[in-house]
N, C-alpha and C positions, 0 to 999 in steps of 0.2 A: 554814101550809102554802102562803102566799104563800109566805116565806120560801123554801122550801125548791122551790117554783114557778121563782124566780126565779135559784135557784142552778140548779138542771136548764137553764133560758136560757141560761145564760153559759157553762155546761159544752160547751152544743150549738153556739153561737158559736164560743168559741175550739175544738174539732174541725175545724170547715169553717175556721177560719180557717187550721189548721195542716195541710190541706188544698191549697187553697188556695195556697198561699205557695209559691215556685219552690224547687226543689230547691240545695242550695249542692254545689257542687265538693268532693271531701274538700279537707281543707287539707293532707296529708301527699304528695299526687301532686306529683311532680316534673315539670316541663315540659318538654317533650323542646327541646334547643336547636334553634336555627338552623341548616340547611346550609348552608355556607358552599361557593361555588363560586371556584374561581380560573383566570382568564381565561388559556389555552393560547397564550404565543406564536404568531405564525402562522413556518411552517419556512421558510428562508432557498431562495432558489432557486435549483441546484445545474447549475453547466454539466453536459452529458453529456459532451461529450467530453473534458475532463480531469476532472470529478467533483470540482470545487469550485465553491463560494459564488462566483456569476454577481458578487461584490463581490472575489474573489480569484480571479478567471480566468485563467488563462495561456496559454491558446491562441495569444493574441499574440506571443510568444513560440516559436510551433511554425515549424523550418527541417528540413523533411526533408532528408536527407540516405543515399542509397542505399549503406549497406554490404556491400562485397564479401562479406565475414564472416559471418553469420548472427547474430541475436544471443540467447542465451534468459537472460529472467531471471525470477528464485527467489526471488518476493518475499516475505520475513516474515509475518504477518500483521499484528503490532504496526506496520508501517513503511504501513500500508493506508493507514490516518488520519491520520500524520503531517504537518499542513500545510510542511513544513522540506523534504520528501522531494524528492530527483530524479531514481527511477525515473521516475515518471510521464511526466514531460519527456520523458525520455528514449526512452521507448515510442513517444512518438507523434512525436517524430521521426526514428526509424528507421520506415523502410517494411520491413514483412514482419516487427520483431520478433514476438515472444512473451512477452510477459509473465506467470508466472503465479504463482499466491499457493498459498500453505504452507508446513509446516514439518518434519512426516514425511508424504512421499509416497506413495501407493502403487507397490511395483514395478511392476506394469506401468504405469502411469501417466507414473514417470518415464522408462523407459526411450523410451517413445512420445516422450516429449518430446525425449530425450536425440539419438535416434537418426532416427525416424523423418522423411518428407515431410509438411512442414506445409500443403501444401494439394495439391489434383490438378495443378494448374500445374505444382509445382515437380517432382513426380515423373514426369509428361510430360518434361521439360523434360530433366531430368536421367536419364532411358533408363536406369536402375541403372548407369550407369558414375561417378557421384558419387555414392561413400557421403562419408554425414556423419563428420567425426573431430569430437565434444566435447569443447574445451580448458576449463577449468576456469581463471578468473580470482580466481588466489589465491595467495599468497606459496608457494615453495617448500620442504618442509620435508627432513627428511634420509633418504634413500630415496625418495622420488620421485621419479617418471617428470616428465620434461619433457614439454612440449607436442610431439606428434609434426610433422614434416614428410611430408605425403600427397603426397610426388613417386614421382617413376616407381622411383627405386630403395628405396623404403620405408626409407632413414635417420629417423634422429631429431635433432633439431636444437632450439636454444630456442626462437626462434620461423621459424615459415614468414617465407621468403623469396617476398614479389612477389606480385602482385593472383593467379596463379593458383594457387597453395598456398590462398590465405588463403580463394579461393572454397571450396575443400571443407570449412573450421570452420566452427564451430558454439559460435563463443564464449557461456559457462556465464558468470553475470554473479550473484551470492549477494550481493540488495536486506537486507542488517540491520546493523545492527551487528555490531565481531567479537564480543565476548557469543553473539550470536546465530547468526552465522554458525558456529560452531565448532559447538555445539548443534545445528543441520541436518547438518553433516558428519557427525557422530558417528547420528542417522537417518537417516542416508540413505548407505549402503557405497557405492552405486553412485556418489555422487559423492564418493565420498572412495578411489574406482579410477582416476576421473579424469587424465588426464595434465594438468600444471595449467601457466600461462601468467601468469610473473610482471615485472610492470613491470620493465622498465631506467631508471634511472635517470628520475624520477617528478616531475615539477615542484611548486612549490609548493603546498599547498590556496589557490582560492579564494571557498571554499565557508564561510564568514565566519558563517552565521548559523547550524550545527551546532558545538561544537565538539570539537575531533579531540582526540587523546592523542598524537600524535607528527606531525610540521610535514609528513612524507612520505603522511600516509594523509590519499585521497582521498576527496569522496562519489562514489555509485554513477555516476553522468552523469562525471564525470573521468575515471574510472576506466577505464571503459570507452570513452571517448573515445579516452584515451593509449595502451588495448590494440589499440585498432581504426588507431592510427596506426602501432603497431608492426608488424603484420603485415602493414600494405598499404604502409608507407614514403611516406606521403603526406600530411604534417601539414594542408598548406594545403586539403581536403578538407575537413579536418573544424572549419578556421577558425568558419564561419556557427555551426557549434554549439557551438562556445567562448564565441563573442558571445551565443546564445541561452543559456545558463548565466551568462554576469554580469548579463544583465535579467534574468534570472529571480533569483539571489539581488538584486539592489537591489532588485527592488521586495520581496520580504523583509523586508529592510532597512528598509524604509519601515514597516513594521509595526507596528517596535519603538514602546513608549512614549520621547520626548525627554527625555532626561536633565538 
């Protein structure tokens, strides 16, 4: 009996120890990996005027010149983030210039951009007798109308002669690669129907930051300046713009890594 009691006591003690022992975590439970967080670099501050990073701001190249002919820039969406693009600087250099972004424009929107006054002041000043004639800056193709001379006789010539006629024009410029510009024409019949102004004896391009397929192909900035000179017959007036463009190109070249 004595041995039985000792065995019973040992059994009770063993059960008490098992009850008091801390529970172990299951061996097959996998611990969740720690969550890794990446630090997000701060966004670069952007110039509100030229919409470029402050370190690449081009506002110091802005040289305002008031063109007699109005200028409408239709910019392809892919050009808006192109750091080497020249359309933004052109827009800032020409007071009253309008810049619209798109590839396929709504018919009513495009009609307003091409024909309607851009401000109430323009409408009051014109008093209805200064109808704007949109002219597309683009190489002529067989069967395409030349730019009209909005003179009193209503005749059509390759380009208006002098400031009086140029004041009636709205120069439409496509800011896009040649391939994308052709697509913009295809998607917008109203642009196809416009009379065209082709550059006469364009100079060699000084746009050394983007490759051109042919020597006579100019940047949007250069082509527009040449068209305005051709329309207004005043090369000296646009010399400050050409100097501003040279400075802009020089700045872009400085960003290239040294070879």
